[in-house]
N, C-alpha and C positions, 0 to 999 in steps of 0.2 A: 454601470455608472451609478454612483451614489445619489446624484441629483435626480435621475429618473425614478429611483426607488422612493425618494421623498415625494416627488410629484404624484406618483400613482396612489399615494396614501391620502391625498386631498380629496374631500368628498363634495364640497359645495363650491359654487362660484365665488362666494365670499372668502373661503379659505384660499382658493387659488389666487384671487386678487391680492389678498393680504401677503401671501408668500412672495408673489412677484414684486410687490412694492418694497418688501424687506430685502429681497435678493438683488434687485436691479435698480439702477438709477432711473429717474423719469425719462431721460432720453433713450436709454436702452429699451424700456418698455414701449416707447413711441416707435422706435425703429423696428421692433418685433411686430408691433401692431400694423405698421406700414407694410412690412413684408407679407404678413398674412392677407392684407387687403389686396396686394399685388397678386399673390397666388390665387386668390379667389377669382379675380378678374381674368387672369391668364387661363385658368381652368375653363371658364365659360367660353373662351375663344371668340368673344364679341368685339374685341378692341385690339388695335396694334400696340406694340410696346410703347411707342411715342404717345399715343392717346392715353394709355394707362398712366404713364409718367406725368403727363400734363394734368389729368383729372385728379390724381392723388398728390400732385406737387412733389413727386418722388424723382430721383435721378434715373436716367436711363440705365445707368450702371446697376442700380438696385433692381430694376425690372429685369434686366438681362441675367443677373446673378440668381434671382428667384426662379426665372424660367429654366436656367441650367439645372437647378436642383429639382424642379418640378418635372421636367421632361427627360433629362439625360442621366441623372445620377441614379444609383441603385438603392439609395436609402429608402425611398418610397414613403417618407414621412409626410410630405404635403399631400401626396396622392391618397394615402390611406385615410387621412382626416377629411379631405374633400369628398371622397366617396361616401363616407359616413354622414356628411353634412347635407347630402342631397335630400 
């Protein structure tokens, strides 16, 4: 993917933020940020799907979708970053 090739070249938080602001609309960034928060909460396994949705004011569909990719898909994208974030 050419996008991942571009992302890997970014060195600082400022570069990443600038790139995302140019690439995505504010609502797309907000949606990705929300999914990331959902993934972190699901990974901790401290809350139910409904509790996560209520706390983050996210839809239960978003929580369920993130959970599917976090626990059932083979991409391992969320898992690999969450393991590194410990």
